[in-house]
PyMOL Python script that loads the backbone (N, CA, C, O; Angstrom):
from pymol import cmd

cmd.read_pdbstr("""\
ATOM      1  N   MET A   1      21.869  30.897 -37.406  1.00  0.00           N
ATOM      2  CA  MET A   1      21.668  30.093 -36.220  1.00  0.00           C
ATOM      3  C   MET A   1      23.015  29.461 -35.851  1.00  0.00           C
ATOM      4  O   MET A   1      23.660  28.806 -36.669  1.00  0.00           O
ATOM      5  N   SER A   2      23.405  29.670 -34.630  1.00  0.00           N
ATOM      6  CA  SER A   2      24.717  29.150 -34.228  1.00  0.00           C
ATOM      7  C   SER A   2      24.599  27.705 -33.755  1.00  0.00           C
ATOM      8  O   SER A   2      23.500  27.166 -33.624  1.00  0.00           O
ATOM      9  N   GLY A   3      25.738  27.099 -33.504  1.00  0.00           N
ATOM     10  CA  GLY A   3      25.776  25.710 -33.060  1.00  0.00           C
ATOM     11  C   GLY A   3      25.115  25.507 -31.705  1.00  0.00           C
ATOM     12  O   GLY A   3      24.527  24.459 -31.442  1.00  0.00           O
ATOM     13  N   LEU A   4      25.217  26.530 -30.839  1.00  0.00           N
ATOM     14  CA  LEU A   4      24.583  26.424 -29.519  1.00  0.00           C
ATOM     15  C   LEU A   4      23.061  26.470 -29.621  1.00  0.00           C
ATOM     16  O   LEU A   4      22.368  25.817 -28.841  1.00  0.00           O
ATOM     17  N   ASP A   5      22.538  27.236 -30.576  1.00  0.00           N
ATOM     18  CA  ASP A   5      21.090  27.286 -30.772  1.00  0.00           C
ATOM     19  C   ASP A   5      20.558  25.933 -31.222  1.00  0.00           C
ATOM     20  O   ASP A   5      19.521  25.480 -30.738  1.00  0.00           O
ATOM     21  N   ILE A   6      21.244  25.303 -32.123  1.00  0.00           N
ATOM     22  CA  ILE A   6      20.822  23.978 -32.601  1.00  0.00           C
ATOM     23  C   ILE A   6      20.879  22.968 -31.467  1.00  0.00           C
ATOM     24  O   ILE A   6      19.972  22.152 -31.302  1.00  0.00           O
ATOM     25  N   PHE A   7      21.943  23.028 -30.693  1.00  0.00           N
ATOM     26  CA  PHE A   7      22.072  22.117 -29.547  1.00  0.00           C
ATOM     27  C   PHE A   7      20.953  22.352 -28.532  1.00  0.00           C
ATOM     28  O   PHE A   7      20.414  21.396 -27.973  1.00  0.00           O
ATOM     29  N   ALA A   8      20.603  23.604 -28.291  1.00  0.00           N
ATOM     30  CA  ALA A   8      19.521  23.917 -27.355  1.00  0.00           C
ATOM     31  C   ALA A   8      18.187  23.361 -27.853  1.00  0.00           C
ATOM     32  O   ALA A   8      17.402  22.834 -27.065  1.00  0.00           O
ATOM     33  N   TRP A   9      17.929  23.478 -29.165  1.00  0.00           N
ATOM     34  CA  TRP A   9      16.691  22.922 -29.721  1.00  0.00           C
ATOM     35  C   TRP A   9      16.662  21.400 -29.608  1.00  0.00           C
ATOM     36  O   TRP A   9      15.621  20.816 -29.309  1.00  0.00           O
ATOM     37  N   ILE A  10      17.792  20.768 -29.844  1.00  0.00           N
ATOM     38  CA  ILE A  10      17.861  19.302 -29.725  1.00  0.00           C
ATOM     39  C   ILE A  10      17.591  18.880 -28.288  1.00  0.00           C
ATOM     40  O   ILE A  10      16.841  17.934 -28.051  1.00  0.00           O
ATOM     41  N   VAL A  11      18.189  19.565 -27.340  1.00  0.00           N
ATOM     42  CA  VAL A  11      17.962  19.253 -25.929  1.00  0.00           C
ATOM     43  C   VAL A  11      16.496  19.465 -25.571  1.00  0.00           C
ATOM     44  O   VAL A  11      15.906  18.647 -24.865  1.00  0.00           O
ATOM     45  N   LEU A  12      15.909  20.546 -26.048  1.00  0.00           N
ATOM     46  CA  LEU A  12      14.502  20.827 -25.772  1.00  0.00           C
ATOM     47  C   LEU A  12      13.591  19.730 -26.337  1.00  0.00           C
ATOM     48  O   LEU A  12      12.669  19.279 -25.659  1.00  0.00           O
ATOM     49  N   ILE A  13      13.845  19.313 -27.552  1.00  0.00           N
ATOM     50  CA  ILE A  13      13.035  18.261 -28.186  1.00  0.00           C
ATOM     51  C   ILE A  13      13.179  16.943 -27.437  1.00  0.00           C
ATOM     52  O   ILE A  13      12.192  16.235 -27.233  1.00  0.00           O
ATOM     53  N   VAL A  14      14.397  16.609 -27.026  1.00  0.00           N
ATOM     54  CA  VAL A  14      14.621  15.371 -26.276  1.00  0.00           C
ATOM     55  C   VAL A  14      13.904  15.429 -24.928  1.00  0.00           C
ATOM     56  O   VAL A  14      13.304  14.436 -24.515  1.00  0.00           O
ATOM     57  N   LEU A  15      13.950  16.560 -24.238  1.00  0.00           N
ATOM     58  CA  LEU A  15      13.268  16.693 -22.952  1.00  0.00           C
ATOM     59  C   LEU A  15      11.751  16.587 -23.091  1.00  0.00           C
ATOM     60  O   LEU A  15      11.101  15.930 -22.278  1.00  0.00           O
ATOM     61  N   VAL A  16      11.189  17.221 -24.104  1.00  0.00           N
ATOM     62  CA  VAL A  16       9.737  17.142 -24.318  1.00  0.00           C
ATOM     63  C   VAL A  16       9.328  15.716 -24.671  1.00  0.00           C
ATOM     64  O   VAL A  16       8.328  15.215 -24.158  1.00  0.00           O
ATOM     65  N   ALA A  17      10.089  15.063 -25.539  1.00  0.00           N
ATOM     66  CA  ALA A  17       9.755  13.685 -25.934  1.00  0.00           C
ATOM     67  C   ALA A  17       9.879  12.725 -24.753  1.00  0.00           C
ATOM     68  O   ALA A  17       9.023  11.860 -24.568  1.00  0.00           O
ATOM     69  N   SER A  18      10.925  12.868 -23.960  1.00  0.00           N
ATOM     70  CA  SER A  18      11.089  11.959 -22.824  1.00  0.00           C
ATOM     71  C   SER A  18      10.043  12.226 -21.746  1.00  0.00           C
ATOM     72  O   SER A  18       9.590  11.292 -21.085  1.00  0.00           O
ATOM     73  N   SER A  19       9.655  13.482 -21.559  1.00  0.00           N
ATOM     74  CA  SER A  19       8.588  13.797 -20.602  1.00  0.00           C
ATOM     75  C   SER A  19       7.257  13.198 -21.050  1.00  0.00           C
ATOM     76  O   SER A  19       6.512  12.657 -20.232  1.00  0.00           O
ATOM     77  N   ALA A  20       6.960  13.292 -22.331  1.00  0.00           N
ATOM     78  CA  ALA A  20       5.733  12.699 -22.857  1.00  0.00           C
ATOM     79  C   ALA A  20       5.756  11.181 -22.694  1.00  0.00           C
ATOM     80  O   ALA A  20       4.738  10.579 -22.352  1.00  0.00           O
ATOM     81  N   PHE A  21       6.904  10.565 -22.934  1.00  0.00           N
ATOM     82  CA  PHE A  21       7.027   9.119 -22.765  1.00  0.00           C
ATOM     83  C   PHE A  21       6.776   8.712 -21.323  1.00  0.00           C
ATOM     84  O   PHE A  21       6.072   7.732 -21.076  1.00  0.00           O
ATOM     85  N   VAL A  22       7.336   9.443 -20.369  1.00  0.00           N
ATOM     86  CA  VAL A  22       7.158   9.115 -18.951  1.00  0.00           C
ATOM     87  C   VAL A  22       5.695   9.253 -18.549  1.00  0.00           C
ATOM     88  O   VAL A  22       5.176   8.397 -17.832  1.00  0.00           O
ATOM     89  N   VAL A  23       5.025  10.298 -18.989  1.00  0.00           N
ATOM     90  CA  VAL A  23       3.616  10.499 -18.646  1.00  0.00           C
ATOM     91  C   VAL A  23       2.763   9.381 -19.236  1.00  0.00           C
ATOM     92  O   VAL A  23       1.898   8.838 -18.549  1.00  0.00           O
ATOM     93  N   ILE A  24       2.993   9.036 -20.482  1.00  0.00           N
ATOM     94  CA  ILE A  24       2.217   7.965 -21.116  1.00  0.00           C
ATOM     95  C   ILE A  24       2.502   6.625 -20.453  1.00  0.00           C
ATOM     96  O   ILE A  24       1.579   5.837 -20.247  1.00  0.00           O
ATOM     97  N   PHE A  25       3.750   6.351 -20.116  1.00  0.00           N
ATOM     98  CA  PHE A  25       4.098   5.103 -19.450  1.00  0.00           C
ATOM     99  C   PHE A  25       3.440   5.005 -18.079  1.00  0.00           C
ATOM    100  O   PHE A  25       2.941   3.943 -17.706  1.00  0.00           O
ATOM    101  N   MET A  26       3.435   6.102 -17.327  1.00  0.00           N
ATOM    102  CA  MET A  26       2.796   6.083 -16.009  1.00  0.00           C
ATOM    103  C   MET A  26       1.287   5.886 -16.121  1.00  0.00           C
ATOM    104  O   MET A  26       0.687   5.255 -15.251  1.00  0.00           O
ATOM    105  N   ALA A  27       0.666   6.411 -17.172  1.00  0.00           N
ATOM    106  CA  ALA A  27      -0.768   6.214 -17.367  1.00  0.00           C
ATOM    107  C   ALA A  27      -1.071   4.766 -17.733  1.00  0.00           C
ATOM    108  O   ALA A  27      -2.124   4.245 -17.365  1.00  0.00           O
ATOM    109  N   MET A  28      -0.161   4.108 -18.454  1.00  0.00           N
ATOM    110  CA  MET A  28      -0.376   2.726 -18.879  1.00  0.00           C
ATOM    111  C   MET A  28      -0.023   1.705 -17.800  1.00  0.00           C
ATOM    112  O   MET A  28      -0.554   0.594 -17.815  1.00  0.00           O
ATOM    113  N   LEU A  29       0.857   2.055 -16.869  1.00  0.00           N
ATOM    114  CA  LEU A  29       1.410   1.101 -15.911  1.00  0.00           C
ATOM    115  C   LEU A  29       0.364   0.364 -15.072  1.00  0.00           C
ATOM    116  O   LEU A  29       0.454  -0.860 -14.981  1.00  0.00           O
ATOM    117  N   PRO A  30      -0.629   1.029 -14.448  1.00  0.00           N
ATOM    118  CA  PRO A  30      -1.608   0.269 -13.668  1.00  0.00           C
ATOM    119  C   PRO A  30      -2.374  -0.764 -14.500  1.00  0.00           C
ATOM    120  O   PRO A  30      -2.639  -1.868 -14.023  1.00  0.00           O
ATOM    121  N   GLY A  31      -2.724  -0.417 -15.719  1.00  0.00           N
ATOM    122  CA  GLY A  31      -3.433  -1.357 -16.585  1.00  0.00           C
ATOM    123  C   GLY A  31      -2.580  -2.549 -16.960  1.00  0.00           C
ATOM    124  O   GLY A  31      -3.070  -3.678 -17.000  1.00  0.00           O
ATOM    125  N   ILE A  32      -1.312  -2.313 -17.236  1.00  0.00           N
ATOM    126  CA  ILE A  32      -0.401  -3.410 -17.569  1.00  0.00           C
ATOM    127  C   ILE A  32      -0.253  -4.356 -16.386  1.00  0.00           C
ATOM    128  O   ILE A  32      -0.290  -5.575 -16.552  1.00  0.00           O
ATOM    129  N   ILE A  33      -0.087  -3.796 -15.197  1.00  0.00           N
ATOM    130  CA  ILE A  33       0.056  -4.617 -13.990  1.00  0.00           C
ATOM    131  C   ILE A  33      -1.207  -5.427 -13.748  1.00  0.00           C
ATOM    132  O   ILE A  33      -1.135  -6.619 -13.446  1.00  0.00           O
ATOM    133  N   ALA A  34      -2.369  -4.784 -13.881  1.00  0.00           N
ATOM    134  CA  ALA A  34      -3.636  -5.478 -13.632  1.00  0.00           C
ATOM    135  C   ALA A  34      -3.842  -6.618 -14.627  1.00  0.00           C
ATOM    136  O   ALA A  34      -4.310  -7.688 -14.238  1.00  0.00           O
ATOM    137  N   LYS A  35      -3.508  -6.419 -15.886  1.00  0.00           N
ATOM    138  CA  LYS A  35      -3.683  -7.475 -16.886  1.00  0.00           C
ATOM    139  C   LYS A  35      -2.739  -8.642 -16.632  1.00  0.00           C
ATOM    140  O   LYS A  35      -3.135  -9.800 -16.771  1.00  0.00           O
ATOM    141  N   ARG A  36      -1.493  -8.350 -16.258  1.00  0.00           N
ATOM    142  CA  ARG A  36      -0.539  -9.427 -15.968  1.00  0.00           C
ATOM    143  C   ARG A  36      -0.939 -10.238 -14.754  1.00  0.00           C
ATOM    144  O   ARG A  36      -0.683 -11.441 -14.702  1.00  0.00           O
ATOM    145  N   ARG A  37      -1.565  -9.600 -13.774  1.00  0.00           N
ATOM    146  CA  ARG A  37      -1.966 -10.295 -12.559  1.00  0.00           C
ATOM    147  C   ARG A  37      -3.331 -10.966 -12.690  1.00  0.00           C
ATOM    148  O   ARG A  37      -3.772 -11.649 -11.765  1.00  0.00           O
ATOM    149  N   GLY A  38      -4.000 -10.782 -13.818  1.00  0.00           N
ATOM    150  CA  GLY A  38      -5.310 -11.393 -14.021  1.00  0.00           C
ATOM    151  C   GLY A  38      -6.385 -10.752 -13.159  1.00  0.00           C
ATOM    152  O   GLY A  38      -7.275 -11.435 -12.653  1.00  0.00           O
ATOM    153  N   HIS A  39      -6.301  -9.457 -12.998  1.00  0.00           N
ATOM    154  CA  HIS A  39      -7.258  -8.727 -12.168  1.00  0.00           C
ATOM    155  C   HIS A  39      -8.644  -8.822 -12.786  1.00  0.00           C
ATOM    156  O   HIS A  39      -8.781  -8.704 -14.004  1.00  0.00           O
ATOM    157  N   PRO A  40      -9.690  -9.037 -11.962  1.00  0.00           N
ATOM    158  CA  PRO A  40     -11.036  -9.159 -12.531  1.00  0.00           C
ATOM    159  C   PRO A  40     -11.539  -7.877 -13.194  1.00  0.00           C
ATOM    160  O   PRO A  40     -12.394  -7.946 -14.077  1.00  0.00           O
ATOM    161  N   TRP A  41     -11.036  -6.723 -12.797  1.00  0.00           N
ATOM    162  CA  TRP A  41     -11.463  -5.459 -13.379  1.00  0.00           C
ATOM    163  C   TRP A  41     -10.282  -4.776 -14.049  1.00  0.00           C
ATOM    164  O   TRP A  41     -10.048  -3.586 -13.840  1.00  0.00           O
ATOM    165  N   ALA A  42      -9.543  -5.520 -14.849  1.00  0.00           N
ATOM    166  CA  ALA A  42      -8.334  -4.989 -15.490  1.00  0.00           C
ATOM    167  C   ALA A  42      -8.658  -3.823 -16.421  1.00  0.00           C
ATOM    168  O   ALA A  42      -7.896  -2.859 -16.489  1.00  0.00           O
ATOM    169  N   GLU A  43      -9.765  -3.899 -17.129  1.00  0.00           N
ATOM    170  CA  GLU A  43     -10.120  -2.807 -18.044  1.00  0.00           C
ATOM    171  C   GLU A  43     -10.458  -1.532 -17.274  1.00  0.00           C
ATOM    172  O   GLU A  43     -10.108  -0.436 -17.710  1.00  0.00           O
ATOM    173  N   ALA A  44     -11.127  -1.666 -16.143  1.00  0.00           N
ATOM    174  CA  ALA A  44     -11.449  -0.492 -15.333  1.00  0.00           C
ATOM    175  C   ALA A  44     -10.181   0.139 -14.756  1.00  0.00           C
ATOM    176  O   ALA A  44     -10.082   1.363 -14.670  1.00  0.00           O
ATOM    177  N   VAL A  45      -9.220  -0.686 -14.365  1.00  0.00           N
ATOM    178  CA  VAL A  45      -7.944  -0.166 -13.871  1.00  0.00           C
ATOM    179  C   VAL A  45      -7.216   0.565 -14.994  1.00  0.00           C
ATOM    180  O   VAL A  45      -6.611   1.613 -14.764  1.00  0.00           O
ATOM    181  N   THR A  46      -7.270   0.021 -16.200  1.00  0.00           N
ATOM    182  CA  THR A  46      -6.640   0.673 -17.346  1.00  0.00           C
ATOM    183  C   THR A  46      -7.258   2.046 -17.602  1.00  0.00           C
ATOM    184  O   THR A  46      -6.543   3.029 -17.798  1.00  0.00           O
ATOM    185  N   VAL A  47      -8.574   2.106 -17.598  1.00  0.00           N
ATOM    186  CA  VAL A  47      -9.262   3.388 -17.802  1.00  0.00           C
ATOM    187  C   VAL A  47      -8.920   4.342 -16.657  1.00  0.00           C
ATOM    188  O   VAL A  47      -8.707   5.532 -16.890  1.00  0.00           O
ATOM    189  N   GLY A  48      -8.867   3.839 -15.435  1.00  0.00           N
ATOM    190  CA  GLY A  48      -8.506   4.682 -14.295  1.00  0.00           C
ATOM    191  C   GLY A  48      -7.118   5.266 -14.434  1.00  0.00           C
ATOM    192  O   GLY A  48      -6.885   6.411 -14.049  1.00  0.00           O
ATOM    193  N   GLY A  49      -6.194   4.496 -14.977  1.00  0.00           N
ATOM    194  CA  GLY A  49      -4.846   5.003 -15.193  1.00  0.00           C
ATOM    195  C   GLY A  49      -4.822   6.161 -16.172  1.00  0.00           C
ATOM    196  O   GLY A  49      -4.078   7.124 -15.985  1.00  0.00           O
ATOM    197  N   TRP A  50      -5.639   6.071 -17.225  1.00  0.00           N
ATOM    198  CA  TRP A  50      -5.682   7.155 -18.221  1.00  0.00           C
ATOM    199  C   TRP A  50      -6.461   8.355 -17.702  1.00  0.00           C
ATOM    200  O   TRP A  50      -6.132   9.495 -18.028  1.00  0.00           O
ATOM    201  N   VAL A  51      -7.490   8.109 -16.898  1.00  0.00           N
ATOM    202  CA  VAL A  51      -8.297   9.220 -16.375  1.00  0.00           C
ATOM    203  C   VAL A  51      -7.472  10.087 -15.428  1.00  0.00           C
ATOM    204  O   VAL A  51      -7.709  11.290 -15.317  1.00  0.00           O
ATOM    205  N   THR A  52      -6.503   9.477 -14.747  1.00  0.00           N
ATOM    206  CA  THR A  52      -5.681  10.264 -13.819  1.00  0.00           C
ATOM    207  C   THR A  52      -4.862  11.336 -14.531  1.00  0.00           C
ATOM    208  O   THR A  52      -4.386  12.271 -13.888  1.00  0.00           O
ATOM    209  N   LEU A  53      -4.692  11.219 -15.838  1.00  0.00           N
ATOM    210  CA  LEU A  53      -4.008  12.285 -16.581  1.00  0.00           C
ATOM    211  C   LEU A  53      -4.726  13.624 -16.433  1.00  0.00           C
ATOM    212  O   LEU A  53      -4.088  14.673 -16.352  1.00  0.00           O
ATOM    213  N   PHE A  54      -6.058  13.581 -16.398  1.00  0.00           N
ATOM    214  CA  PHE A  54      -6.838  14.806 -16.306  1.00  0.00           C
ATOM    215  C   PHE A  54      -6.790  15.418 -14.905  1.00  0.00           C
ATOM    216  O   PHE A  54      -7.067  16.605 -14.734  1.00  0.00           O
ATOM    217  N   PHE A  55      -6.442  14.611 -13.909  1.00  0.00           N
ATOM    218  CA  PHE A  55      -6.373  15.097 -12.533  1.00  0.00           C
ATOM    219  C   PHE A  55      -4.936  15.322 -12.073  1.00  0.00           C
ATOM    220  O   PHE A  55      -4.693  15.480 -10.876  1.00  0.00           O
ATOM    221  N   GLY A  56      -3.994  15.340 -12.989  1.00  0.00           N
ATOM    222  CA  GLY A  56      -2.614  15.597 -12.637  1.00  0.00           C
ATOM    223  C   GLY A  56      -1.985  14.493 -11.816  1.00  0.00           C
ATOM    224  O   GLY A  56      -1.131  14.766 -10.972  1.00  0.00           O
ATOM    225  N   PHE A  57      -2.378  13.275 -12.038  1.00  0.00           N
ATOM    226  CA  PHE A  57      -1.856  12.088 -11.350  1.00  0.00           C
ATOM    227  C   PHE A  57      -2.118  12.103  -9.842  1.00  0.00           C
ATOM    228  O   PHE A  57      -1.410  11.436  -9.087  1.00  0.00           O
ATOM    229  N   VAL A  58      -3.131  12.861  -9.395  1.00  0.00           N
ATOM    230  CA  VAL A  58      -3.470  12.884  -7.976  1.00  0.00           C
ATOM    231  C   VAL A  58      -4.002  11.526  -7.539  1.00  0.00           C
ATOM    232  O   VAL A  58      -3.662  11.051  -6.456  1.00  0.00           O
ATOM    233  N   PHE A  59      -4.828  10.899  -8.364  1.00  0.00           N
ATOM    234  CA  PHE A  59      -5.430   9.614  -8.020  1.00  0.00           C
ATOM    235  C   PHE A  59      -4.618   8.426  -8.512  1.00  0.00           C
ATOM    236  O   PHE A  59      -5.031   7.281  -8.329  1.00  0.00           O
ATOM    237  N   TRP A  60      -3.478   8.675  -9.131  1.00  0.00           N
ATOM    238  CA  TRP A  60      -2.661   7.605  -9.692  1.00  0.00           C
ATOM    239  C   TRP A  60      -2.226   6.573  -8.652  1.00  0.00           C
ATOM    240  O   TRP A  60      -2.282   5.379  -8.944  1.00  0.00           O
ATOM    241  N   PRO A  61      -1.792   6.976  -7.446  1.00  0.00           N
ATOM    242  CA  PRO A  61      -1.429   5.947  -6.452  1.00  0.00           C
ATOM    243  C   PRO A  61      -2.600   5.035  -6.076  1.00  0.00           C
ATOM    244  O   PRO A  61      -2.409   3.849  -5.809  1.00  0.00           O
ATOM    245  N   ILE A  62      -3.798   5.593  -6.056  1.00  0.00           N
ATOM    246  CA  ILE A  62      -4.974   4.772  -5.730  1.00  0.00           C
ATOM    247  C   ILE A  62      -5.216   3.743  -6.828  1.00  0.00           C
ATOM    248  O   ILE A  62      -5.514   2.585  -6.537  1.00  0.00           O
ATOM    249  N   VAL A  63      -5.091   4.152  -8.071  1.00  0.00           N
ATOM    250  CA  VAL A  63      -5.283   3.232  -9.198  1.00  0.00           C
ATOM    251  C   VAL A  63      -4.184   2.182  -9.213  1.00  0.00           C
ATOM    252  O   VAL A  63      -4.446   1.022  -9.531  1.00  0.00           O
ATOM    253  N   LEU A  64      -2.968   2.566  -8.878  1.00  0.00           N
ATOM    254  CA  LEU A  64      -1.864   1.608  -8.826  1.00  0.00           C
ATOM    255  C   LEU A  64      -2.094   0.574  -7.727  1.00  0.00           C
ATOM    256  O   LEU A  64      -1.851  -0.613  -7.941  1.00  0.00           O
ATOM    257  N   ILE A  65      -2.555   1.001  -6.569  1.00  0.00           N
ATOM    258  CA  ILE A  65      -2.883   0.049  -5.493  1.00  0.00           C
ATOM    259  C   ILE A  65      -4.011  -0.859  -5.941  1.00  0.00           C
ATOM    260  O   ILE A  65      -3.985  -2.059  -5.667  1.00  0.00           O
ATOM    261  N   TRP A  66      -5.006  -0.304  -6.629  1.00  0.00           N
ATOM    262  CA  TRP A  66      -6.132  -1.092  -7.124  1.00  0.00           C
ATOM    263  C   TRP A  66      -5.652  -2.174  -8.090  1.00  0.00           C
ATOM    264  O   TRP A  66      -6.231  -3.259  -8.137  1.00  0.00           O
ATOM    265  N   ALA A  67      -4.608  -1.890  -8.854  1.00  0.00           N
ATOM    266  CA  ALA A  67      -4.077  -2.877  -9.794  1.00  0.00           C
ATOM    267  C   ALA A  67      -3.499  -4.082  -9.068  1.00  0.00           C
ATOM    268  O   ALA A  67      -3.493  -5.186  -9.612  1.00  0.00           O
ATOM    269  N   TYR A  68      -3.017  -3.888  -7.855  1.00  0.00           N
ATOM    270  CA  TYR A  68      -2.425  -4.981  -7.087  1.00  0.00           C
ATOM    271  C   TYR A  68      -3.431  -5.712  -6.205  1.00  0.00           C
ATOM    272  O   TYR A  68      -3.160  -6.833  -5.777  1.00  0.00           O
ATOM    273  N   VAL A  69      -4.581  -5.112  -5.923  1.00  0.00           N
ATOM    274  CA  VAL A  69      -5.563  -5.718  -5.026  1.00  0.00           C
ATOM    275  C   VAL A  69      -6.530  -6.562  -5.833  1.00  0.00           C
ATOM    276  O   VAL A  69      -7.231  -6.050  -6.707  1.00  0.00           O
ATOM    277  N   ASP A  70      -6.569  -7.853  -5.543  1.00  0.00           N
ATOM    278  CA  ASP A  70      -7.511  -8.760  -6.194  1.00  0.00           C
ATOM    279  C   ASP A  70      -8.644  -9.064  -5.230  1.00  0.00           C
ATOM    280  O   ASP A  70      -8.417  -9.494  -4.099  1.00  0.00           O
ATOM    281  N   MET A  71      -9.847  -8.840  -5.686  1.00  0.00           N
ATOM    282  CA  MET A  71     -11.006  -9.181  -4.872  1.00  0.00           C
ATOM    283  C   MET A  71     -11.378 -10.629  -5.158  1.00  0.00           C
ATOM    284  O   MET A  71     -11.256 -11.086  -6.294  1.00  0.00           O
ATOM    285  N   PRO A  72     -11.828 -11.353  -4.143  1.00  0.00           N
ATOM    286  CA  PRO A  72     -12.235 -12.740  -4.410  1.00  0.00           C
ATOM    287  C   PRO A  72     -13.432 -12.777  -5.353  1.00  0.00           C
ATOM    288  O   PRO A  72     -14.324 -11.932  -5.280  1.00  0.00           O
ATOM    289  N   THR A  73     -13.437 -13.765  -6.233  1.00  0.00           N
ATOM    290  CA  THR A  73     -14.507 -13.840  -7.219  1.00  0.00           C
ATOM    291  C   THR A  73     -15.803 -14.400  -6.640  1.00  0.00           C
ATOM    292  O   THR A  73     -16.890 -14.042  -7.092  1.00  0.00           O
ATOM    293  N   LYS A  74     -15.694 -15.272  -5.647  1.00  0.00           N
ATOM    294  CA  LYS A  74     -16.894 -15.780  -4.994  1.00  0.00           C
ATOM    295  C   LYS A  74     -16.576 -16.050  -3.528  1.00  0.00           C
ATOM    296  O   LYS A  74     -15.427 -16.340  -3.194  1.00  0.00           O
ATOM    297  N   PRO A  75     -17.565 -15.961  -2.651  1.00  0.00           N
ATOM    298  CA  PRO A  75     -17.305 -16.189  -1.238  1.00  0.00           C
ATOM    299  C   PRO A  75     -16.959 -17.655  -0.967  1.00  0.00           C
ATOM    300  O   PRO A  75     -17.370 -18.554  -1.701  1.00  0.00           O
ATOM    301  N   ARG A  76     -16.216 -17.865   0.074  1.00  0.00           N
ATOM    302  CA  ARG A  76     -15.813 -19.226   0.437  1.00  0.00           C
ATOM    303  C   ARG A  76     -17.005 -19.997   0.992  1.00  0.00           C
ATOM    304  O   ARG A  76     -17.795 -19.476   1.779  1.00  0.00           O
ATOM    305  N   GLN A  77     -17.110 -21.229   0.567  1.00  0.00           N
ATOM    306  CA  GLN A  77     -18.176 -22.108   1.062  1.00  0.00           C
ATOM    307  C   GLN A  77     -17.672 -22.839   2.303  1.00  0.00           C
ATOM    308  O   GLN A  77     -16.519 -23.270   2.333  1.00  0.00           O
ATOM    309  N   PRO A  78     -18.510 -22.985   3.324  1.00  0.00           N
ATOM    310  CA  PRO A  78     -18.054 -23.737   4.495  1.00  0.00           C
ATOM    311  C   PRO A  78     -17.859 -25.212   4.117  1.00  0.00           C
ATOM    312  O   PRO A  78     -18.664 -25.798   3.393  1.00  0.00           O
ATOM    313  N   SER A  79     -16.783 -25.785   4.623  1.00  0.00           N
ATOM    314  CA  SER A  79     -16.501 -27.177   4.300  1.00  0.00           C
ATOM    315  C   SER A  79     -17.358 -28.101   5.156  1.00  0.00           C
ATOM    316  O   SER A  79     -18.001 -27.664   6.110  1.00  0.00           O
ATOM    317  N   ALA A  80     -17.359 -29.382   4.804  1.00  0.00           N
ATOM    318  CA  ALA A  80     -18.153 -30.363   5.538  1.00  0.00           C
ATOM    319  C   ALA A  80     -17.620 -30.550   6.950  1.00  0.00           C
ATOM    320  O   ALA A  80     -18.400 -30.839   7.858  1.00  0.00           O
ATOM    321  N   GLU A  81     -16.314 -30.395   7.166  1.00  0.00           N
ATOM    322  CA  GLU A  81     -15.744 -30.555   8.505  1.00  0.00           C
ATOM    323  C   GLU A  81     -16.220 -29.470   9.441  1.00  0.00           C
ATOM    324  O   GLU A  81     -16.505 -29.751  10.605  1.00  0.00           O
ATOM    325  N   THR A  82     -16.315 -28.239   8.973  1.00  0.00           N
ATOM    326  CA  THR A  82     -16.771 -27.167   9.857  1.00  0.00           C
ATOM    327  C   THR A  82     -18.251 -27.306  10.169  1.00  0.00           C
ATOM    328  O   THR A  82     -18.691 -26.901  11.245  1.00  0.00           O
ATOM    329  N   GLU A  83     -19.021 -27.863   9.260  1.00  0.00           N
ATOM    330  CA  GLU A  83     -20.442 -28.098   9.518  1.00  0.00           C
ATOM    331  C   GLU A  83     -20.624 -29.195  10.557  1.00  0.00           C
ATOM    332  O   GLU A  83     -21.533 -29.119  11.383  1.00  0.00           O
ATOM    333  N   ALA A  84     -19.762 -30.227  10.524  1.00  0.00           N
ATOM    334  CA  ALA A  84     -19.880 -31.334  11.472  1.00  0.00           C
ATOM    335  C   ALA A  84     -19.492 -30.919  12.881  1.00  0.00           C
ATOM    336  O   ALA A  84     -19.998 -31.491  13.847  1.00  0.00           O
ATOM    337  N   THR A  85     -18.622 -29.953  13.023  1.00  0.00           N
ATOM    338  CA  THR A  85     -18.169 -29.551  14.356  1.00  0.00           C
ATOM    339  C   THR A  85     -19.131 -28.564  15.005  1.00  0.00           C
ATOM    340  O   THR A  85     -18.960 -28.241  16.180  1.00  0.00           O
ATOM    341  N   ARG A  86     -20.097 -28.094  14.310  1.00  0.00           N
ATOM    342  CA  ARG A  86     -21.044 -27.132  14.892  1.00  0.00           C
ATOM    343  C   ARG A  86     -22.069 -27.807  15.725  1.00  0.00           C
ATOM    344  O   ARG A  86     -22.940 -27.145  16.289  1.00  0.00           O
TER     345      ARG A  86
END
""", "prot")
cmd.dss("prot")
cmd.show_as("cartoon", "prot")
cmd.util.cbc("prot")
cmd.orient("prot")
């Protein structure tokens, strides 16, 4: 085995490892963002990030947007001032 063959194997191993790292990081990213922002459905966003692996990251942008969108936990109650003006 020559020196170029060893170098080629090292490059191949580094490329495969870095590609795996990027894929795993992208799958984890929506869940990390949702947990940091205190999203009410952070666990569902995390699962959605991992499920997108099976779909080739087609739905990944939707899950990432979902990580940033917070739904209100309860509807706003009308204040006493708005009731008096009616």
